[in-house]
N, C-alpha and C positions, 0 to 999 in steps of 0.2 A: 429723602430716601436714606435708609440706614446703610452704613458702610458694609454691613454684613450681607447685603443683598447682592453682592457680586456673584453669588452662586447662581442667581437666576437672571442676571443682567449681562455678565461677561460671557465671552466665548467658552463653550464647555471645557475644552482642553486647558485653557488658562485658569478657569475657575477651579477645576479639579486639582490642577497642579498647585495652585496657591493654597488650597484647602488641605491637600494630602501631604505636602512636603513637611510641615511641622509635625504631623502625626508619625511620619516615617522617621524623622530625626528623633522624635520622642522615644520611639521604640529602641533606637540605637543607644540613647542616653540611659534608658532603663536598664539595658544590658551592662553598660559601663558601671552603673550603680551597683549591680549585683557582683560583677567581676571584681570591683575594688574591694568589696568585703571579703571575698574568697582569697584574693591575693594577700591582703593585709593579715587576715587571720592565719593563713598558711605560713606566712613569713615570720610573723612575730609571736604567735601563740603556739602553734604546733599542729601536727597532723590529726591528733585526736580531736582538737577543737574544731578543725576544719570538717572533720567527719561528723561532728555533732551538729554543726550548722547545716551541712548537707542532708543529714537525716531528717531535719525539720522541713525541708523544702517542699516535699509532697503535701504535707499537711497545711502549710501556710498557703500553698497555691490553691487549695480547696476554698479557703476563706477569702482569698483574693478574688476567685471566680464568683463567689457570692456577691462581692462588692461590684464587680464588673457587670454582672447580670442585673443588679439593682439599678446601676447607673444607666444601662441601656434602656431599661423599662421607663425610667424617669425621663430620659432623653427623648424618647419617642413622643411623649406627651408635650414636653417643652417645645420640641421642633414643630409639632402640629399647630400649637397656638401661636408660636412665633411666626410661622409661615402665613397664618390667617390674620396676622397683626392684631390678635386679641391679647394684648399685653396684660390686661387685668387677670384673665384666667391663667395666663402663663406664670404670672407672679404667684398666684395661688398654688399652682402645681409646684413651683420651686420651693416656696416656704413649707408646704405640706411635706414634700419629699425630704427636705433637709431635716425637719424635726423628726419625721418617722424613721429615717435611716440613721440619724444620730442615736436614737433610742435603740434601734436594732444593733448598731455597731457596738454599743456599750454592753448589751446583753450577750452578744457573741464574744466580746472580749472577756467578760466575766466567765462565760461558759468555757472558753479556751483556757483561761488561767486556772480554773478549778479542775479541769479534766486533762491537763497537759500530760501528767504522768500516765493515766490510763490509756490515753490515745497513743502515746509513744510506745508503751508496752504492747499495745495491740498491733502496732506496726513492726513488732519484733526488733526493736532497736537493740543493738549489742549492749550488754550490761556495762562494758567499760566506758561507754560514752553516754549512757542513758541519763545520768544525773545532770551532766553538762548540757545535753540536748533539752531536757525538761526546763532547766534554768533559763536557757536561751529563749525557749518557746514562751515561758511565762512573762519574760520582759517584753517579748514581741507583742503579746496580747495586751499588755498595759498600754502600748502605743497604737494598738489596732484601730481604735476609733478615728485617729488622725489619718491613717492610711486609707481606711474605708471612705471617709468623707472626701479625701482628695480624689478618689476614683469617681465618686458621685459628681463632684463639682466639675471635674475635667470633662466628663461626658456631657454635662449640661452646657458647658461653654462650647464644646464641639457641636452640639445639636443646634446651636444658633449660628454656626459658621465661624466661630472664634476659636481657632486651633492654636493660635500663637501664645495665648496666656498660659495654657498648660505646659507648652514647650518651654517657655521662659522659666517657669517655676521648676520644671524638671531639671533643666540645665543648672540653675542656681543650686538646687538641692543636691545634684550629683557632685558638684565641686565641693559644696559644704560637707557632704558625706565623706569624701576622701580626707578632707582636712580634719574633721572630727574623729574619724576612725584612726587616723595616724596619731592624733593627740591622745585619745582615750585608750586605745589598744596598745599602740607602740610606745607612746610617751609615758603615759601613766600606768601602763601594765594592768589595766582593769579586766582584760580577758575578752573572749569572743562575744559575751552576752551584750556588750555595749555597742556592737554593730547593729543590734536589733532596734534599740530606741533611736539610734542615729538614722536608720532607714525609715522608721514609722512616722516620726513626728513632724518633720520639716515641711514636706509638701502639703500636708493637710493644713498646717498652721498658716503657711504663706498663701495658700489658695484662698483661705478664709478672708484675706484682705480684700479680695476682689468680689466677694459676695454682694456688696451694695451695687455693683455694676449690673446685676441681674434685676434690680428693682428701680431703675431710673424711670421717670414718669413717661417718657415718650418712646424710648427704645432701650433694650437691655444693655447695649454696649455703646 
């Protein structure tokens, strides 16, 4: 029996608690992630830089929602075949989804990079922070595939009952995010744009380490 079958073998309250608590904690650390950027930029760069980062939030959230929606769609299929113990089809779904969404994330990253200025102008971003916001956004889209793939992989792990791996990666990345932000923004004085690659790259990179766990012969984890 796979260790992830606790969702159907344990008492409902215990199973749901074990499954949900990492997801709840993950939401908390996601907010810590974002708060750290705002605090560091506001303290060490200035109010205009903080405004530039904030101006990009609505647009970046749209692209993140695309990643979340794609992850939910893939997760439904993964959980279906995982529950049926049809690991062959499950692995096919995983590999197809990873390749397809990697291509999609690169295309979205290129699109976002190319049209950062028109999109920010369309949102009527104040002219005094427009150029800084566009620069931040372009660096963000360079790292967007990493962020996109983290959301896909996180949802896949969650869909087979493994919610601890995404939590561990998010905690690690949150701590590393603060350290790198302080070093690159406060220490090296590189400006607010470097909060963007600090955010985008790490979780996707470290989550990729666990991709082989989804392809083990007998069980995904």
